[in-house]
Residue, then its C-alpha position, 0 to 999 in steps of 0.5 A: x288625662x283622659x284615657x283616649x286609647x281608641x281602637x287602632x288598626x290591628x287592635x282587638x275591640x273589647x266591650x266597654x261597660x256603659x253605666x247609663x242605660x238611656x245612652x245605651x238605648x240611644x246607642x242601639x238606635x244609632x247602631x241599627x242605622x249603622x248596620x244598614x250600611x255596607x260594612x264588614x262585621x269587623x268594621x261595625x264592631x270596631x265602630x261600636x267599640x269606639x262609640x262606647x269608648x267615647x260615651x264612657x269618657x263623658x266628655x266633648x270629643x272632636x278630632x282634626x287632621x294635621x298637614x303632616x298626616x297626624x290626627x289630633x283628638x281634643x277631649x273637653x271635660x269640666x271646661x278643660x281641654x286636653x290634646x292627644x296626637x296620633x300618627x294615624x287613626x283609622x276611620x272607624x275611630x272617627x265614625x265612632x266618635x261622630x256617633x257618640x257625639x251625636x248621641x251626647x248632643x241629643x241627650x243634652x237637648x233632651x235635658x234642656x227641654x225637660x228643664x224648660x217645663x214644670x209639669x211632667x206627663x206620662x203616656x196614658x195621662x188624661x189631660x184637659x185644655x181650657x180655652x179663654x172665655x170671650x164675650x161671655x160665651x161658654x169656655x171651650x174645654x178639650x179632653x185628651x189622652x197622652x200618646x207620646x212625649x217628644x222632648x227633642x228632634x234632631x238634637x233640637x228641643x221641641x217639648x211636644x205631646x202627641x195627643x188623642x182628643x177624647x172630648x170637646x170641639x175638634x178644630x185642630x189638624x190630625x196627623x196623617x200616616x206620614x206625620x206618624x212615621x216622622x214622629x215614630x208613632x203608630x198611626x191611628x185616626x185623630x192624633x194631634x200635636x200640642x206644645x207642652x207649654x200650654x196650660x194643660x191640667x191633669x185629670x183622673x180617669x173615671 
């Protein structure tokens, strides 16, 4: 049975070690958002503890309030679900679980997005996109620099690249400042969004 000893009222939170560094990075982003809310330092620490605890269990976790005032926590791992009943459960436990599951869902969607593509790109890569030849005309070739790689947005796989066009016919819409805020990238003129699923080719820098 999974250890579901979440922090209850009166408990002193202790830091739970998390092995996954990427999850910690995502968790920090969630905590930064959390710190903007009107909560005491103790409440924030308890939520952080319970979020770390839930992530360390590497399972899908949900909870339900019963009619008799109790709370049932469901832990699903390796296609097996266990139920744990608590007489009471403070709201910091529930908020910690909610944040942890949001991080877990985003990680799953990112992995799904990565599995859908064969070619991996890095920031700074130079890539080209060749258009189809029509009626004997010259092929359209566009050259780009990869500025950002986005696998998912709000736990939805998107597989997009933020590119800076360096050469070729520029007939695609450029991102404005509001778009850059949405994609969390510093604004600069000429940034464009493309799908990773297009037939890009990597080239070497000269």
